[in-house]
N, C-alpha and C positions, 0 to 999 in steps of 0.2 A: 324459160317454162315449168313449170315442177307440174306432173301425173303423181296421185295420190293411188297405192294398189289393194285392191279390198278383200279382203280375201273371204271366202264362199259364206263365211260361216252371219261376216257384215252384210254384205248381199241380203242373204237369206233372212237375215232378224231387220234393215228396211225395209225389203215388202211386206213382209209378214208388220210391221207397224205401219205402211200405207194400206193394207189393205181393210186393217183394226180401223183404221183412222176415213175410208171411204164407205164397209160397210158403216159405223157407225153416221155417219152422216147421211146413209139412203135411209138407217133406220129413222132418225129423226125427223126425215125431211115426208116420211112415209104416213108417219105415224101421227104428224100434224095432218096429212092429207086426210086420215082417219075417221081423225074429227070431225072435218071435214070436207065432205067427199064428192062435192061442186067445185074444189079449189083442185083438188090433181087431175083430175078428169078418164080413174079408173073403175071397171065399174067390183064392185067388194070383193069378189071370186079371185081374180086379178090382180085388184092391191091386199089382199089375205096371203094367197104366194107369191109376191114379190114381199111382204115385209115376216114372213117365213124363212124366204132365201134369207135376207136380209141377218137376220138373226142366226144364222144357221154362218152365215160366213168371220162376223162377232165371233161367234162359240172360237169357232176355227181357227181362226187367228189367235185366239187370247186363248189356248192352248198350246197351241205350235208355242206361240212366248215362254209359257209358264215350262214347256221341256226344255224351252233353250236355259229358263235360269234353273231347271233343277240340274240339265245336262246330260235328261235320255233323249235330244231331241235329235232324230235322225235315223235311228237306232225304233227298227220295227219291232211294235207293242206286240207280236205275234211270237217270234224264230228269234226275236231281241239281235237280230242282222246289223249291218248295218244298212242305211238306205241311200241308193248310191245318190249325187249332189248330184246326175241330173233331174232325178227324175222328183230333185227338196224343191230345184227350179223349173219345173216344170208347175210341180203342184205343192210348194211348200209347209202346205198342213198335213201334210200325207204319216202316216201314221204305221205304213206298209208299207212290205217292200214290194214287187209287182207280184210274187208271187203269191204268196202271203194276202193281198189282196185281191187277187184271183178266186180262191179260197174260199173265203171269207164273203162275196158277190157269189159265187156260185155252188 
């Protein structure tokens, strides 16, 4: 029996690609519902919120995958420090380390 050992970058890429597919599928389904409201069972405000969330998910995953291909993934956009793998495992599309994220929000 053999087992495949993945490095964190491979696992994170797989996670991001899966998130991209999932959000794209959600966006496709929600777009159909927006054109035929009786199918989805959502009120207009809820549907618009779900569409916005799915779009943001697609954009976040796509941007993280782009950063991977450019070699800048896992580097804080504010201080240029490495973002810990633990943070990236929790939030694979993270653009900032925790201290810089707190400064960004606060």
